[in-house]
N, C-alpha and C positions, 0 to 999 in steps of 0.2 A: 345679478351678473352672469349667472349660469346660462350658457347659450341654449340649453334645452328647456329653460324655464317657460319660454313662450309656448311650448307644447302642453303645459300643465293646465288642466281645467279644474282639478280637484286638489285643493291645498289643505294639508293637515299639519297643524302646528302643535307639537308636543311640548314637553317640559322646556321652559326657557331658563331653567336653572334656579334653584331656591325659590320656586313659585309661591312658597309660603311667606316669603319676605319681599319679593319683587313682583310687581303687578305686570299685567299684559299691556299696559297702557303704551309703552314705547313701541311695541310691535304694531299696535293699532295705529298709532300716529305715523309710523313709517309707511304702512300700507296706504294710508290716506295721502301722505305727502308724495307717494310714488304711484298714484292711482292709475296712471296711464300704463305703467308696466304690469299692473295687476288686472288689466281690463279683460283678459281672457279667462280669468278664474270665475267659475260659476258655482263651485261648492267650496265652502270654507268651514273648517273645524278648528276652533281655538281652545286648546287646553286638553288635548288627548294624552292623558298620562294616567298610570295606575297608582295604587296606594303606596307602592314602594318608592315612587318618585315624589308623590305628594298626595296626602289625603284629600279627597274631593272638597271637604269643607274648609281646607286650608288654602286652596288655590285662589290667589288674588287676581281678579279679573280687571276690567277697565270700563271705559265709557264708549259705547258703540254708536251713539247718535250720529256722529259725522261719518261713520263707516257706511251707513245705509245710503247716504247721498254720494259717497265716493265710489261705490260699487253698484251702479244701477243694473249691471248685468247679472248680479248674484241671484242664484235660484235656490240655494240651500245654505243655511247657516246653523251650525251646531256650536254651542257654548258649554264648556264644562267648568263648574265652579261658580259660586255666586257671591263670594266675599268682594265687596266694593264693585259689584256688577251694576252698571247703569245702562239702560236702553234709551232713556230720554224719550223724545218724540220720534216714534217709529213710522216712517213713510217710505214705502218701497213698492214700485209698480210690478216688479217681476218675481219677488221672492215667493217660492212655492212651498218651502219647508223650513220650519223653525223649531229647533230642539234645544232645550236647556236642561242639562244634567247636573244635579246638585244635591246637597244634603239638606238644604233649606232655602226656599225661594222667597226673597223679600217682597213685602207688599207693594213697594213702589215699582218693582219689575212687573208684577202682575198687573198693576194699573197701566203701565206703559203698553202692555200687550192688549189690555182691554180697549185702549184708545187708539191702537195702531191702525194705520191705513195700509192694509195689505190685501188688495183686491184679487191677487193671484194665489193667495195662500191655500194650499191643498192639504198640508200635513202640519199639525201642531202637537208637540210633545213637551209637557212640562212636568218636571219632578218637583213635587211640593216639599218633601222632606219633613223635618221636625223643627220645633221651636228652638231647641238647644243649638241648632246649627244654621239658623237664619230664617226659618219660616215664621214671620210675625203677622201673618194674615189670619183669616177666619173663613168660616163657611160663607159669610156675607161677601167677602172679596171674590170667592170663586163664583158665587151666584151673579155678582155684578159683571165679572168677566164673560160669563156665558150669555147674560142678558144684553149687555151693552156693546159687545164687540160686533164687528160686521165683516165676516169672512164668507162671502157668497159661494166660493168654490171649495170650501173645506170638505174633505172626504175622509180624512183620518185624524182622529183626536185621541191624544193620550194625556190624561191627568192622573198621574201615578205617583208611586213612592210616597204615599201620604199616610199620616197617622189618623186621618179622618176619612179613610177610603170609603166607608159605608155612606157617609153623608155626601161625599163627592159623587158617588154612584147615583144617588137619588137626584142630585142636581143635573147631572149629565142626561139621565133618562128623561127628565122633564124639560130639557133645554130645547131651544128652537133648532139646534143643529142635528138632533137625533135622527130626523128623517132624511138628512142628506149625507149621513155617514155610511161608509163601507167598512171602515176599520175602527174598532173601539178598544182602547188600551187603558185598563184599570189595574195594571200589574204592579208588582213591587211594593204594595202597601199592606194595610191591615184589614183587607176585605174579609168579612165574616159571613156567616149564614144570613145575617140581617140584610146585607147588600146582595147576597146570592138570591134571596127570595124576590127582591125587587127585579133583578135581571130575569129570573124565570117568569115572573108575572108580566113584565112589560116588553121584553125584547121581541117576542113573537109578533107584536103589533107593528114592528119596524122592520120590514122585509128587506130594506136596503143593506143592512149590516151583514157582512159576509165573514168577518173575522172578529173574534173576541179574545183579547189577551188578558188573562188573569194570573199569569205566572208569578209565583211567590204570593201566598195568601194564607188565610187561617180558616178556610172552609172545612166543613165536616166531610167525611167520606160520602155520605148520602147526597149532600149538596153537590159535590164534585161530579158524581155520577149523573145527576139530573141535568147539570149544566152541560156536561160533555155530550149528552144525548140531544141537545138542541141541533137543528138541521143547518148548522153553520160550523166554521172552523173555530174550535174553542181550545185554548191552551190553559190547562189547570195544573201544570207542573209545579213542583216545589211547595208542597203542603207543609205548613208550619204549625207548631203548638205554642201557645202563649207561655211566658215565664210566670211562675207563681212565687209570690213572696208575701209572707204573713197573711195568707188567705186572699190576696189580691192578684188579679191577672194583669199581665203587662204585654202589650202587643207592639212590636217594633217594625217599621218599614225596612226594606232591604238595604237601602243606601242612606246613611246618615252622616257619620264622621268621614 
């Protein structure tokens, strides 16, 4: 109803109040029911809230399948939170950027992205998170995503915030997308020197990559120096040390609960 709303092309939806008890479904349904009034919105972020408003793993999302059809003009979609998140069948001719920020990405959401029809997609960022907060997939699910998806225009890929970041790194470096990427984001996870060695050995063969984001990691000082010396823009900020308990080492991604 706001007379200036027609001038808005970037819509950010923050806390809808008690987001740990109430889902985003009503918001999504209202956008779909009033799709003509939202036809000028090209960027949509649903769930932009900090931990004081609601922990990321507590944010109750909704079903986005009908939204893709209702907003054919949409170019960028960011979703925060993965509880009750459903993408369903993803078909959109114009979406260029898809980002999902969460503490644990469900396997069925990964499968929806694997099978998505997004011919214009240029940027994909997925926070995998941990099992305790929703990640019920495995290395096989990430491998299937990279092998079976079809994003011919993908230029920026982020598979991050993972407790299996070394394994993810190996899969990405061996994927069909590696030679078409300009930006590679493996940040926020449990990357160690094991994954660092793979990057050092294989990245020089892929000259298209211009940026490598490794912020928040468990790399050694020596490995950080070697990676920073690569002839590309490398972010190795936020070095972490594993926690030790009874002689065992524990590595935690940045964003979980």
